[in-house]
ZAMARGU-4260 file (C-alpha; in steps of 0.2 Angstrom, whole numbers, plus 5000, padded with zeros to 4 digits):
<rodrens>
0) 4552/5751/5387 | 4546/5766/5377 | 4540/5781/5387 | 4522/5779/5380 | 4522/5761/5386
5) 4528/5766/5403 | 4514/5779/5404 | 4501/5766/5398 | 4506/5754/5412 | 4506/5767/5425
10) 4489/5772/5420 | 4482/5755/5420 | 4491/5750/5437 | 4485/5767/5445 | 4467/5764/5438
15) 4467/5746/5445 | 4473/5751/5462 | 4460/5765/5462 | 4446/5752/5460 | 4454/5741/5473
20) 4455/5756/5486 | 4437/5761/5481 | 4431/5744/5486 | 4440/5745/5502 | 4432/5762/5506
25) 4415/5754/5503 | 4418/5742/5517 | 4425/5754/5529 | 4414/5761/5543 | 4412/5775/5547
30) 4412/5783/5529 | 4422/5797/5536 | 4437/5786/5533 | 4433/5782/5515 | 4444/5797/5510
35) 4459/5789/5517 | 4457/5776/5503 | 4455/5789/5489 | 4464/5788/5472 | 4480/5798/5477
40) 4488/5784/5488 | 4484/5770/5475 | 4491/5780/5461 | 4507/5784/5471 | 4509/5766/5475
45) 4507/5761/5457 | 4519/5774/5451 | 4532/5770/5464 | 4531/5751/5459 | 4533/5755/5441
50) 4547/5767/5444 | 4556/5753/5454 | 4554/5741/5440 | 4558/5752/5425 | 4571/5764/5432
55) 4579/5762/5450 | 4576/5762/5468 | 4585/5778/5469 | 4573/5786/5457 | 4558/5779/5467
60) 4566/5786/5483 | 4567/5803/5476 | 4549/5802/5470 | 4543/5796/5487 | 4552/5810/5495
65) 4543/5822/5483 | 4526/5814/5488 | 4530/5817/5506 | 4535/5835/5503 | 4519/5837/5494
70) 4509/5830/5508 | 4517/5841/5521 | 4514/5856/5509 | 4495/5851/5508 | 4494/5850/5526
75) 4501/5868/5528 | 4489/5874/5515 | 4474/5867/5525 | 4481/5875/5541 | 4483/5892/5533
80) 4466/5890/5525 | 4457/5887/5542 | 4464/5904/5548 | 4463/5914/5532 | 4446/5910/5524
85) 4436/5916/5539 | 4446/5933/5539 | 4448/5935/5520 | 4433/5926/5513 | 4434/5912/5501
90) 4444/5919/5486 | 4457/5929/5496 | 4459/5915/5509 | 4461/5902/5496 | 4475/5913/5488
95) 4484/5915/5504 | 4482/5896/5508 | 4489/5891/5490 | 4503/5904/5493 | 4507/5895/5510
100) 4507/5878/5501 | 4519/5885/5488 | 4531/5892/5500 | 4531/5876/5510 | 4533/5865/5495
105) 4547/5876/5488 | 4556/5878/5504 | 4556/5859/5508 | 4561/5855/5490 | 4576/5867/5492
110) 4580/5860/5509 | 4579/5842/5504 | 4584/5841/5485 | 4595/5856/5482 | 4605/5860/5498
115) 4604/5843/5505 | 4615/5835/5492
</rodrens>
């Protein structure tokens, strides 16, 4: 399948799942949990399904590991932001938090994908 076709299918599948997850989030009580059904999980599921169909399970496994690493790095960013923003205010704290995210993501990437193989 041409690359443009794969991108179009990914976009359509991701969009359809975003709508489905949005409908689920409308039904969930309390509304605090609605964010769990935001677009990122649905796009990830669609992307992995299309990767398995068009490429291989090994590529999908690598992509899912990258998604896990990204999630851990985002959590690290949030933890750093909780401490940094009150001390350094919004801009400085945000820069420190993003730096923490990058260090975590790159460290895990190196540990999993580079030195782990």
